[in-house]
C-alpha positions as CSV (number, residue, x, y, z in Angstrom):
1,X,-3.6,-18.4,33.3
2,X,-4.9,-19.1,29.8
3,X,-8.2,-20.7,28.9
4,X,-9.4,-21.6,25.4
5,X,-13.1,-21.7,24.3
6,X,-14.0,-23.1,20.9
7,X,-17.0,-22.0,18.8
8,X,-18.3,-23.7,15.6
9,X,-15.5,-25.5,13.7
10,X,-12.3,-23.5,14.5
11,X,-9.5,-23.7,11.9
12,X,-5.9,-24.3,12.9
13,X,-4.5,-20.9,11.8
14,X,-1.0,-21.5,13.3
15,X,-1.3,-18.3,15.3
16,X,-0.9,-20.2,18.6
17,X,2.0,-22.7,18.7
18,X,1.7,-23.8,22.3
19,X,-1.0,-26.3,23.1
20,X,-3.9,-25.0,25.0
21,X,-6.7,-27.5,25.5
22,X,-10.3,-26.4,25.1
23,X,-12.2,-25.5,28.3
24,X,-15.7,-26.3,29.2
25,X,-18.3,-24.1,30.8
26,X,-19.1,-20.4,30.5
27,X,-16.6,-17.9,29.1
28,X,-15.4,-15.6,31.9
29,X,-16.1,-11.8,31.6
30,X,-18.2,-12.0,28.4
31,X,-21.8,-12.7,27.9
32,X,-22.0,-15.0,24.9
33,X,-24.7,-15.3,22.3
34,X,-23.6,-18.6,20.7
35,X,-25.7,-18.1,17.6
36,X,-23.4,-15.2,16.5
37,X,-21.2,-15.9,18.1
38,X,-21.4,-12.5,19.8
39,X,-19.4,-11.6,22.9
40,X,-20.6,-8.7,25.1
41,X,-18.9,-7.0,28.0
42,X,-20.0,-4.1,30.1
43,X,-17.5,-1.2,30.3
44,X,-17.0,0.9,33.3
45,X,-16.5,4.7,32.8
46,X,-12.8,4.5,33.4
47,X,-12.0,1.2,31.6
48,X,-9.4,1.3,28.8
49,X,-8.8,-1.2,26.0
50,X,-5.4,-1.8,24.5
51,X,-4.4,-3.9,21.6
52,X,-5.6,-4.6,18.0
53,X,-2.1,-4.2,16.6
54,X,-2.0,-2.2,13.4
55,X,-5.1,0.1,13.5
56,X,-6.3,3.7,13.5
57,X,-7.0,6.0,16.4
58,X,-5.5,5.8,19.9
59,X,-3.4,3.5,22.0
60,X,-6.7,3.2,23.9
61,X,-9.0,1.6,21.3
62,X,-12.2,2.4,23.2
63,X,-14.9,4.4,21.4
64,X,-14.5,3.3,17.8
65,X,-15.7,0.3,15.7
66,X,-13.1,-1.9,14.0
67,X,-13.4,-4.6,11.4
68,X,-10.9,-7.4,11.3
69,X,-10.5,-7.7,7.5
70,X,-7.2,-7.1,5.8
71,X,-7.9,-4.2,3.4
72,X,-6.0,-2.2,0.9
73,X,-7.0,1.1,2.5
74,X,-5.0,3.7,0.7
75,X,-5.0,7.1,2.5
76,X,-6.8,5.8,5.6
77,X,-8.2,8.2,8.1
78,X,-9.8,8.3,11.6
79,X,-13.1,6.8,10.3
80,X,-11.4,3.8,8.7
81,X,-12.4,0.5,10.2
82,X,-10.1,-2.0,8.5
83,X,-6.4,-1.6,7.7
84,X,-3.9,-3.9,6.0
85,X,-3.6,-6.3,9.0
86,X,-5.8,-8.1,11.5
87,X,-4.4,-8.6,15.0
88,X,-7.3,-9.8,17.2
89,X,-5.7,-9.4,20.6
90,X,-7.3,-7.1,23.2
91,X,-6.3,-6.1,26.7
92,X,-9.2,-4.9,29.0
93,X,-8.0,-2.8,32.0
94,X,-10.1,-1.1,34.6
95,X,-11.1,-1.1,38.3
96,X,-12.7,-4.6,38.0
97,X,-10.9,-5.8,34.8
98,X,-7.5,-7.1,34.0
99,X,-7.5,-9.7,31.2
100,X,-6.6,-10.3,27.6
101,X,-8.7,-11.9,24.9
102,X,-7.4,-13.3,21.6
103,X,-10.0,-14.1,19.0
104,X,-8.4,-16.6,16.7
105,X,-10.7,-16.2,13.7
106,X,-9.2,-15.9,10.2
107,X,-12.4,-14.4,8.8
108,X,-14.1,-11.1,9.5
109,X,-14.7,-9.9,13.0
110,X,-16.3,-6.7,14.2
111,X,-15.0,-5.0,17.4
112,X,-17.5,-2.5,18.6
113,X,-15.6,-1.1,21.5
114,X,-18.1,1.4,22.9
115,X,-19.1,2.8,19.6
116,X,-22.7,1.8,19.4
117,X,-23.1,2.0,23.2
118,X,-20.3,3.7,25.2
119,X,-21.0,1.4,28.1
120,X,-20.5,-1.9,26.2
121,X,-18.0,-3.7,24.0
122,X,-19.4,-6.2,21.5
123,X,-17.3,-8.5,19.4
124,X,-19.0,-10.4,16.6
125,X,-17.6,-13.2,14.4
126,X,-19.1,-13.3,10.9
127,X,-17.8,-16.9,10.3
128,X,-18.9,-18.2,13.7
129,X,-15.8,-20.5,13.7
130,X,-13.1,-19.4,16.1
131,X,-11.1,-20.1,19.3
132,X,-11.2,-17.5,22.0
133,X,-8.3,-17.4,24.4
134,X,-8.9,-15.7,27.8
135,X,-5.6,-14.7,29.5
136,X,-5.5,-13.6,33.2
137,X,-2.5,-12.4,35.0
138,X,-1.1,-10.1,37.7
139,X,-0.4,-7.1,35.4
140,X,-0.7,-5.9,31.9
141,X,2.9,-6.9,31.3
142,X,2.3,-10.4,32.7
143,X,-0.8,-10.9,30.4
144,X,1.1,-9.9,27.3
145,X,4.1,-12.1,28.1
146,X,1.7,-15.1,28.5
147,X,0.1,-14.3,25.2
148,X,3.5,-13.9,23.5
149,X,4.6,-17.2,24.9
150,X,1.8,-19.2,23.3
151,X,2.2,-17.5,19.9
152,X,5.9,-18.1,19.7
153,X,9.1,-16.1,19.4
154,X,9.0,-13.1,17.0
155,X,11.1,-12.7,13.8
156,X,14.6,-11.4,14.1
157,X,16.1,-9.5,11.2
158,X,19.8,-9.1,10.4
159,X,21.6,-6.3,12.2
160,X,22.1,-4.3,9.0
161,X,18.3,-4.0,8.8
162,X,18.3,-1.6,11.7
163,X,20.1,0.9,9.5
164,X,18.4,3.7,7.5
165,X,16.6,2.5,4.4
166,X,15.7,4.7,1.4
167,X,12.8,3.8,-0.8
168,X,10.6,5.2,-3.6
169,X,8.1,3.8,-6.1
170,X,9.9,5.0,-9.2
171,X,13.5,3.8,-9.0
172,X,13.3,2.3,-12.5
173,X,16.9,1.5,-13.4
174,X,20.3,0.4,-12.3
175,X,21.5,4.0,-12.9
176,X,18.9,5.6,-10.6
177,X,19.7,3.3,-7.7
178,X,23.4,4.0,-8.1
179,X,22.7,7.8,-8.1
180,X,20.6,7.5,-4.9
181,X,23.5,5.7,-3.1
182,X,26.1,8.1,-4.6
183,X,24.1,11.2,-3.3
184,X,24.0,9.7,0.2
185,X,27.6,8.6,0.4
186,X,29.0,11.9,-1.0
187,X,27.0,13.9,1.6
188,X,27.9,11.4,4.3
189,X,24.2,10.7,5.0
190,X,24.0,7.3,6.8
191,X,22.4,4.5,4.7
192,X,22.2,0.7,4.7
193,X,19.5,-0.2,2.3
194,X,17.6,0.8,-0.8
195,X,14.2,-0.7,-1.6
196,X,13.4,-1.4,-5.2
197,X,9.7,-1.1,-6.0
198,X,7.7,-2.7,-8.9
199,X,9.7,-0.7,-11.4
200,X,12.5,-3.3,-11.6
201,X,10.1,-6.0,-12.8
202,X,9.6,-7.0,-16.4
203,X,5.9,-6.2,-17.0
204,X,5.3,-6.4,-13.2
205,X,6.1,-10.1,-13.1
206,X,7.5,-11.5,-9.9
207,X,11.1,-12.8,-9.9
208,X,12.0,-11.1,-13.1
209,X,13.8,-7.9,-13.9
210,X,14.0,-5.6,-16.9
211,X,17.2,-6.5,-18.8
212,X,17.4,-3.1,-20.4
213,X,17.2,-1.3,-17.1
214,X,19.0,-3.8,-14.8
215,X,21.4,-5.6,-17.2
216,X,23.4,-7.4,-14.5
217,X,21.6,-7.8,-11.2
218,X,24.5,-9.8,-9.7
219,X,27.0,-7.1,-10.5
220,X,24.7,-4.4,-9.2
221,X,24.4,-6.2,-5.9
222,X,28.2,-6.7,-5.7
223,X,28.8,-3.0,-6.4
224,X,26.2,-2.0,-3.8
225,X,27.8,-4.2,-1.1
226,X,31.1,-2.5,-1.8
227,X,29.2,0.7,-0.7
228,X,27.8,-1.3,2.3
229,X,24.3,-1.1,0.8
230,X,21.7,-3.9,0.4
231,X,19.0,-3.8,-2.2
232,X,15.6,-4.9,-1.0
233,X,13.1,-5.7,-3.9
234,X,9.4,-6.0,-3.6
235,X,7.4,-9.2,-4.4
236,X,3.7,-9.0,-5.1
237,X,1.0,-11.6,-4.5
238,X,-0.5,-11.5,-8.0
239,X,1.1,-13.5,-10.8
240,X,0.6,-12.2,-14.3
241,X,-1.6,-14.3,-16.6
242,X,0.8,-14.9,-19.5
243,X,1.6,-18.1,-21.3
244,X,5.4,-18.5,-21.5
245,X,6.0,-16.7,-18.1
246,X,7.6,-19.5,-16.1
247,X,5.8,-18.7,-12.8
248,X,2.4,-18.7,-14.5
249,X,3.1,-21.8,-16.5
250,X,4.3,-23.8,-13.5
251,X,1.5,-22.7,-11.3
252,X,-1.2,-23.6,-13.8
253,X,0.5,-27.0,-14.5
254,X,0.7,-27.9,-10.9
255,X,-2.6,-26.5,-9.8
256,X,-1.0,-24.1,-7.3
257,X,-3.3,-21.1,-7.9
258,X,-6.5,-20.3,-6.1
259,X,-9.6,-21.8,-7.8
260,X,-13.2,-20.8,-8.4
261,X,-15.8,-23.2,-7.1
262,X,-16.0,-24.9,-10.5
263,X,-12.3,-25.7,-10.3
264,X,-11.1,-23.1,-12.8
265,X,-8.4,-20.7,-11.9
266,X,-9.6,-17.5,-10.2
267,X,-8.5,-14.3,-12.0
268,X,-8.3,-10.9,-10.5
269,X,-6.3,-7.8,-11.6
270,X,-3.4,-6.0,-9.9
271,X,-0.3,-4.3,-11.3
272,X,0.2,-6.7,-14.3
273,X,-3.5,-6.6,-15.2
274,X,-5.2,-10.0,-15.2
275,X,-3.4,-12.2,-12.6
276,X,-3.7,-15.4,-10.7
277,X,-3.0,-15.8,-7.0
278,X,-0.8,-18.5,-5.4
279,X,-2.7,-20.6,-2.9
280,X,-0.3,-19.9,0.0
281,X,-2.6,-21.9,2.3
282,X,-1.7,-25.0,0.3
283,X,1.5,-26.5,1.7
284,X,2.9,-27.5,-1.7
285,X,2.0,-24.2,-3.4
286,X,3.6,-22.3,-0.5
287,X,6.8,-24.2,-0.8
288,X,6.8,-23.8,-4.6
289,X,6.5,-20.0,-4.4
290,X,9.0,-19.7,-1.5
291,X,11.6,-21.5,-3.6
292,X,11.4,-18.8,-6.3
293,X,12.9,-16.2,-4.0
294,X,16.2,-18.1,-4.7
295,X,16.2,-16.5,-8.2
296,X,17.0,-13.1,-6.6
297,X,18.9,-14.5,-3.6
298,X,21.4,-16.0,-6.0
299,X,22.1,-12.5,-7.4
300,X,23.1,-11.3,-3.9
301,X,19.8,-10.0,-2.6
302,X,19.4,-10.5,1.2
303,X,16.0,-9.0,1.9
304,X,12.5,-8.6,0.5
305,X,9.3,-6.8,1.2
306,X,6.0,-8.5,0.3
307,X,3.1,-6.3,-0.9
308,X,-0.5,-6.4,-2.2
309,X,-1.0,-9.5,-0.2
310,X,-4.4,-8.8,1.5
311,X,-4.8,-9.7,-1.4
312,X,-5.7,-6.5,-3.1
313,X,-7.9,-6.8,-6.2
314,X,-8.2,-3.9,-8.6
315,X,-11.1,-5.8,-10.3
316,X,-12.2,-9.2,-11.5
317,X,-13.2,-9.7,-15.2
318,X,-16.7,-10.6,-14.0
319,X,-17.0,-7.5,-11.8
320,X,-15.6,-5.2,-14.5
321,X,-18.1,-6.6,-17.1
322,X,-20.9,-6.0,-14.7
323,X,-19.8,-2.4,-14.1
324,X,-19.8,-1.7,-17.8
325,X,-23.2,-3.3,-18.2
326,X,-24.6,-1.0,-15.4
327,X,-22.9,2.0,-16.8
328,X,-24.4,1.3,-20.3
329,X,-27.9,1.5,-18.8
330,X,-27.3,5.1,-17.9
331,X,-26.4,6.1,-21.4
332,X,-28.8,8.7,-22.7
333,X,-30.7,8.9,-19.4
334,X,-31.7,12.1,-17.6
335,X,-29.9,11.3,-14.4
336,X,-31.1,12.8,-11.1
337,X,-28.9,13.1,-8.1
338,X,-29.3,9.6,-6.9
339,X,-28.7,8.0,-10.3
340,X,-25.7,10.2,-10.9
341,X,-24.0,9.3,-7.7
342,X,-24.8,5.6,-8.3
343,X,-23.1,5.9,-11.7
344,X,-20.1,7.5,-10.1
345,X,-19.9,4.6,-7.7
346,X,-20.1,1.9,-10.3
347,X,-16.4,2.0,-11.1
348,X,-15.3,3.4,-7.8
349,X,-16.5,0.3,-6.1
350,X,-15.1,-2.3,-8.5
351,X,-12.0,-2.9,-6.5
352,X,-11.8,-5.2,-3.5
353,X,-15.5,-6.1,-3.7
354,X,-16.8,-8.5,-1.0
355,X,-18.5,-10.7,-3.5
356,X,-15.1,-11.2,-5.3
357,X,-13.6,-12.5,-2.1
358,X,-16.4,-15.0,-1.8
359,X,-15.8,-16.3,-5.3
360,X,-12.5,-18.2,-4.9
361,X,-11.3,-21.1,-2.8
362,X,-8.2,-22.6,-1.1
363,X,-6.9,-26.1,-0.5
364,X,-6.3,-25.6,3.3
365,X,-5.2,-28.7,5.2
366,X,-6.7,-31.0,2.5
367,X,-10.1,-29.2,2.7
368,X,-11.7,-26.9,0.2
369,X,-12.2,-23.5,2.0
370,X,-13.8,-20.4,0.6
371,X,-11.5,-17.4,0.7
372,X,-13.6,-15.1,2.8
373,X,-13.5,-17.6,5.6
374,X,-9.7,-17.4,5.8
375,X,-9.1,-14.1,4.2
376,X,-6.8,-12.7,7.0
377,X,-4.4,-15.6,6.6
378,X,-3.4,-14.8,3.0
379,X,-0.7,-12.3,3.7
380,X,0.5,-14.2,6.7
381,X,1.1,-17.4,4.7
382,X,2.8,-15.4,1.9
383,X,5.2,-14.2,4.5
384,X,5.7,-17.7,5.7
385,X,6.3,-18.8,2.1
386,X,9.1,-16.3,1.7
387,X,10.6,-17.0,5.1
388,X,10.7,-20.7,4.5
389,X,12.2,-20.2,1.1
390,X,15.0,-18.1,2.4
391,X,15.5,-20.5,5.3
392,X,15.9,-23.4,2.8
393,X,18.3,-21.3,0.7
394,X,20.6,-20.5,3.7
395,X,19.4,-21.9,7.1
396,X,22.2,-20.3,9.1
397,X,21.7,-16.7,7.9
398,X,19.2,-14.1,8.8
399,X,17.3,-12.3,6.0
400,X,15.3,-9.2,6.0
401,X,11.6,-9.7,5.3
402,X,8.6,-7.4,6.0
403,X,5.1,-7.5,4.7
404,X,2.0,-5.3,4.3
405,X,-0.7,-7.7,5.2
406,X,-0.5,-9.9,8.3
407,X,-2.2,-11.9,11.0
408,X,-0.9,-13.1,14.4
409,X,1.5,-15.9,13.5
410,X,3.1,-14.0,10.7
411,X,5.2,-12.3,13.4
412,X,7.3,-15.4,13.6
413,X,8.4,-15.1,9.9
414,X,8.8,-11.4,9.2
415,X,8.2,-7.9,10.2
416,X,5.5,-5.4,9.0
417,X,5.5,-1.8,7.9
418,X,2.4,0.1,8.9
419,X,0.9,0.2,5.5
420,X,0.6,2.8,2.7
421,X,0.2,6.0,4.8
422,X,-0.1,9.6,3.8
423,X,2.1,12.8,4.3
424,X,-0.2,14.0,7.1
425,X,0.8,15.0,10.6
426,X,-1.9,12.8,12.0
427,X,-0.2,9.8,10.4
428,X,3.0,10.6,12.2
429,X,1.1,10.4,15.5
430,X,-0.6,7.2,14.4
431,X,2.8,5.7,13.7
432,X,3.7,6.3,17.4
433,X,0.4,4.9,18.7
434,X,0.7,1.7,16.6
435,X,4.1,0.7,18.1
436,X,3.0,-0.6,21.5
437,X,-0.1,-2.3,20.0
438,X,1.9,-4.1,17.4
439,X,4.5,-5.2,20.0
440,X,1.7,-6.7,22.1
441,X,0.7,-8.9,19.2
442,X,4.3,-10.1,18.6
443,X,5.3,-7.7,15.7
444,X,8.6,-6.3,16.9
445,X,10.3,-5.3,13.6
446,X,8.1,-2.5,12.4
447,X,8.0,1.1,11.3
448,X,6.0,3.4,9.1
449,X,6.8,5.1,5.8
450,X,8.7,8.1,7.1
451,X,7.6,11.4,5.5
452,X,4.4,9.7,4.3
453,X,3.9,7.5,1.2
454,X,1.2,9.4,-0.7
455,X,0.7,13.1,-1.2
456,X,3.6,15.6,-0.9
457,X,5.6,15.8,2.3
458,X,6.9,19.0,3.8
459,X,10.4,19.7,5.0
460,X,9.3,20.0,8.7
461,X,7.1,16.9,8.5
462,X,9.9,14.8,7.2
463,X,12.3,16.1,9.8
464,X,9.9,15.5,12.7
465,X,9.0,12.0,11.3
466,X,12.7,11.1,11.1
467,X,13.0,12.1,14.8
468,X,10.4,9.4,15.6
469,X,11.9,7.0,13.1
470,X,15.2,7.1,15.0
471,X,13.6,4.7,17.5
472,X,11.6,2.4,15.2
473,X,13.3,-0.9,14.3
474,X,12.4,-0.5,10.7
475,X,13.5,3.0,9.6
476,X,12.4,3.6,6.0
477,X,11.8,6.7,4.0
478,X,9.3,5.7,1.4
479,X,7.2,7.7,-1.1
480,X,4.8,7.1,-4.0
481,X,5.3,7.7,-7.7
482,X,4.1,11.2,-8.6
483,X,4.7,12.7,-5.2
484,X,7.4,15.1,-4.2
485,X,10.8,13.4,-4.2
486,X,11.7,13.1,-0.5
487,X,15.2,11.8,-0.3
488,X,17.0,13.7,2.5
489,X,19.5,15.3,0.1
490,X,16.7,17.1,-1.8
491,X,15.9,19.4,1.1
492,X,17.4,22.7,2.3
493,X,17.4,21.3,5.9
494,X,19.4,18.2,4.8
495,X,22.1,18.8,7.3
496,X,19.6,18.8,10.2
497,X,18.1,15.6,8.7
498,X,21.5,14.0,8.4
499,X,22.3,15.0,12.0
500,X,19.1,13.2,13.2
501,X,20.3,10.1,11.3
502,X,23.6,10.2,13.2
503,X,21.5,9.9,16.4
504,X,20.0,6.7,15.1
505,X,23.3,5.2,14.4
506,X,24.8,6.3,17.7
507,X,21.8,4.7,19.6
508,X,22.1,1.4,17.7
509,X,23.9,-0.4,20.5
510,X,20.9,0.5,22.8
511,X,18.1,0.0,20.2
512,X,19.5,-3.3,19.0
513,X,20.1,-4.6,22.5
514,X,16.5,-3.6,23.6
515,X,15.0,-5.1,20.5
516,X,16.8,-8.4,21.0
517,X,16.1,-8.7,24.8
518,X,12.4,-7.9,24.3
519,X,12.0,-10.2,21.3
520,X,13.8,-13.2,23.0
521,X,12.1,-12.5,26.3
522,X,8.6,-12.2,24.8
523,X,8.3,-8.6,26.0
524,X,7.3,-5.3,24.5
525,X,10.1,-2.9,23.3
526,X,7.4,-0.2,23.1
527,X,4.7,0.1,25.8
528,X,1.9,2.4,26.9
529,X,2.9,4.3,30.0
530,X,0.2,2.3,32.0
531,X,2.4,-0.8,31.7
532,X,5.2,0.7,33.7
533,X,3.1,3.0,36.0
534,X,-0.1,1.0,36.7
535,X,-1.2,3.1,39.7
536,X,-0.8,6.4,37.9
537,X,-4.1,7.6,36.5
538,X,-2.5,10.4,34.5
539,X,-0.1,8.0,32.8
540,X,-3.1,5.7,31.9
541,X,-4.5,8.5,29.7
542,X,-1.3,9.5,27.9
543,X,-1.7,8.9,24.2
544,X,1.4,10.7,22.6
545,X,4.3,9.2,24.7
546,X,5.4,5.6,24.9
547,X,8.0,3.7,26.9
548,X,11.0,2.4,25.0
549,X,13.0,-0.5,26.4
550,X,13.5,-0.7,30.1
551,X,15.1,2.7,30.6
552,X,13.5,5.3,28.3
553,X,10.4,7.1,27.2
554,X,9.9,8.8,23.8
555,X,7.7,11.8,23.1
556,X,8.1,13.2,19.6
557,X,6.9,16.5,18.3
558,X,4.0,15.8,15.9
559,X,2.4,19.1,15.2
560,X,3.1,21.5,12.3
561,X,5.2,24.6,13.2
562,X,5.6,23.5,16.8
563,X,8.7,24.5,18.6
564,X,8.2,22.1,21.5
565,X,5.5,20.2,23.3
566,X,4.0,19.3,26.7
567,X,5.1,16.1,28.3
568,X,4.0,14.2,31.4
569,X,6.8,12.6,33.4
570,X,5.5,9.8,35.7
571,X,8.8,10.0,37.6
572,X,12.0,12.0,37.6
573,X,13.8,11.7,34.2
574,X,16.7,13.0,32.3
575,X,15.9,14.8,29.1
576,X,18.5,14.3,26.4
577,X,17.8,17.0,23.8
578,X,19.6,15.7,20.6
579,X,20.7,17.8,17.7
580,X,23.2,15.2,16.5
581,X,25.0,12.2,17.9
582,X,27.8,14.6,19.1
583,X,25.6,17.6,20.1
584,X,23.1,17.2,22.9
585,X,22.0,18.6,26.2
586,X,21.3,16.7,29.4
587,X,18.5,18.2,31.5
588,X,17.4,16.7,34.8
589,X,13.6,17.0,35.2
590,X,11.3,16.3,38.1
591,X,8.1,14.2,37.9
592,X,5.1,16.2,36.6
593,X,3.9,18.2,33.6
594,X,6.4,20.2,31.6
595,X,6.7,22.3,28.4
596,X,9.9,21.2,26.5
597,X,11.4,23.6,24.1
598,X,12.4,21.7,20.9
599,X,13.5,23.6,17.8
600,X,13.0,21.9,14.4
601,X,16.5,20.4,14.6
602,X,16.1,19.1,18.1
603,X,14.6,15.8,19.3
604,X,13.9,14.5,22.8
605,X,14.7,11.2,24.6
606,X,13.9,10.7,28.3
607,X,16.0,8.4,30.4
608,X,14.5,7.2,33.7
609,X,16.4,8.4,36.8
610,X,18.8,5.7,38.1
611,X,19.3,4.2,34.6
612,X,22.1,4.4,32.1
613,X,22.1,3.7,28.3
614,X,24.9,3.3,25.8
615,X,25.7,5.8,23.0
616,X,28.2,5.0,20.3
617,X,30.1,7.3,18.0
618,X,27.8,6.3,15.2
619,X,28.7,5.6,11.6
620,X,27.5,5.8,8.0
621,X,26.3,2.2,7.9
622,X,25.6,-0.4,10.6
623,X,28.9,-2.2,10.2
624,X,30.7,1.1,10.7
625,X,29.3,1.4,14.2
626,X,31.6,0.4,17.1
627,X,29.4,-1.5,19.5
628,X,32.3,-1.8,22.0
629,X,33.4,1.8,22.4
630,X,30.5,3.6,24.2
631,X,29.5,6.6,26.1
632,X,27.1,6.0,28.9
633,X,24.2,8.5,29.3
634,X,22.1,8.8,32.4
635,X,21.2,10.5,35.7
636,X,22.5,8.1,38.4
637,X,25.1,7.5,41.1
638,X,25.0,3.7,40.7
639,X,23.4,1.8,37.8
640,X,23.7,-1.2,35.5
641,X,22.9,-1.9,31.9
642,X,22.7,-5.3,30.3
643,X,24.1,-4.8,26.7
644,X,23.2,-7.5,24.2
645,X,25.2,-7.9,21.0
646,X,25.9,-10.6,18.5
647,X,27.3,-11.0,15.0
648,X,24.1,-9.7,13.5
649,X,23.8,-12.3,10.8
650,X,23.8,-15.7,12.5
651,X,21.2,-17.3,14.7
652,X,23.0,-17.8,17.9
653,X,20.6,-15.8,20.1
654,X,21.9,-16.9,23.5
655,X,21.0,-14.1,25.8
656,X,23.5,-15.1,28.5
657,X,26.5,-15.5,26.2
658,X,25.8,-12.4,24.2
659,X,25.1,-10.0,27.1
660,X,27.7,-7.9,28.9
661,X,26.7,-6.0,32.1
662,X,27.9,-2.5,32.3
663,X,28.1,-1.2,35.9
664,X,28.3,2.4,37.0
665,X,29.8,3.0,40.5
666,X,31.4,6.1,41.8
667,X,31.1,7.9,38.5
668,X,33.0,5.1,36.6
669,X,31.4,2.7,34.2
670,X,32.9,-0.7,33.8
671,X,32.1,-3.5,31.3
672,X,34.1,-6.5,30.3
673,X,35.7,-6.0,26.8
674,X,34.2,-2.5,26.4
675,X,35.8,0.9,26.2
676,X,33.5,3.2,28.2
677,X,33.3,6.9,29.1
678,X,30.5,8.8,30.8
679,X,28.1,11.6,30.3
680,X,26.3,10.6,33.5
681,X,24.9,13.3,35.8
682,X,25.1,12.7,39.6
683,X,21.7,11.8,40.9
């Protein structure tokens, strides 16, 4: 059951696509101070809180304070309150609680989930204009499925986008890209895509490329596809202020950029310096920008990543001038400690200033709306712009698209990566914890920058992160300019890393099948253990293991120098200890607590007793994987697996027509049109 309660003047964000009429009367569960509005809820000692999508800390969000405000939070840590995305869905679960709450508010929200008072959750809207959806059901799974139904079916990428992707800020020429691909292919390291960061652009201008470094983009794409590689360029939100640049000239002429209150164009700085920002909330401006993706699509590009779309602001001219004025006052002064630190902060705080986000406006639904009131929609509507542009270019073909900033609703148009992370072991674990929370909010195609984006990765950190990345739909190795080069072939343990990638490609029939079934069915591919074992109090508290698909559990190693880890098995399971796609052990294990030995080159996967999963021979790119010749893994006497597969490019997502049931009886697996063999242990 879903009920909606409106406060103030809610905006139609597009997050919810199924009509839910407003309800009258008191909001259940919460005490509401309508002047805030402020929503309070008493918390029992054992209550847990799931949700909030992309955020720091645990799967259980209790005990911290979060701010829903899309933020360019480089090198975020445990104390961070805002990340690149805002996903305002919570699940409250305890002895007397079982409900979901979605706060559809595109402005700033504060979620104090037992931070100020451990016995109380308090959610406060800064705008005061929102719709609150209360969702009740029979189980955690039921509530999430109801929520996913009203927000619409999630984005589905092409099948090739489930392959391994190599990325780095710093690939500055045609020759560099060709070398990266050559190194992978010569070493037989699987690869399907290479991301092209801002270095390809002419003066950081969207939809341009440097003619001296990329002399023939069409030929480059053709050559890459001969190697079974797709190039994936970045597109940023800011448009360089430069007369004669077609995007700037057109946007100014048509009035498609965000405006200041006096009607002049708002100017902020990002990579190109002074920039203007397309008003993606304006239908005409959104279509105009989306059509520009054609300029790269026509060269053979089939996927993009959108960045800097919170939007990030390095500075505004007004803010920079004010900072210089303040700094000038300190010249020649005898600065004490307070004045000295204030001086240090003058330029450190010039980026992403709250007052700058209050200084420009949108044309949203024919109304003039100040940006801070709808801030969290900006990245979402940029994603929508790109998706609609690619849909118009080729409506029958899937394209890859993922974004940094997002809000619920963007999940229908593209995926997300989990922001600019750091080469820290804690961020590897955070990657795992974000997966189920993002799935709850509809974001299915997701993953983190493997190895870490900023700082210098270590060999063991990258290897262990790849072992988690095997299971994430978006599997991308990405690093920042100036950091250690972290392509696999640069490491002494490259053979071990390559072997881990062979596991990814061997598992693709299973991973793709589970992704598609979960996405089309409005379910979670990744789940907290409590979803599957609701009566198990031990499972409720597990923070470093998650369920994968209907048959598996993952529990990566996430500590430096570890040669194994403790796991909790809520039921009997089969441990598959992988060293490569062709080299693995099958170890039956009973329910309970276990220490698992895992050398650096070994990664675990747990299959539930009585279940089977498919394993292919793998390949060096997705189209090289045989989805019809499979080995079945499991610990069962009789079992069945529903294998989904399609052509990977079109949009015929018929579950019934594209699913084959594989049945195991008497030690033999049978599936129509499939060649099967077994590695199944007798139960």
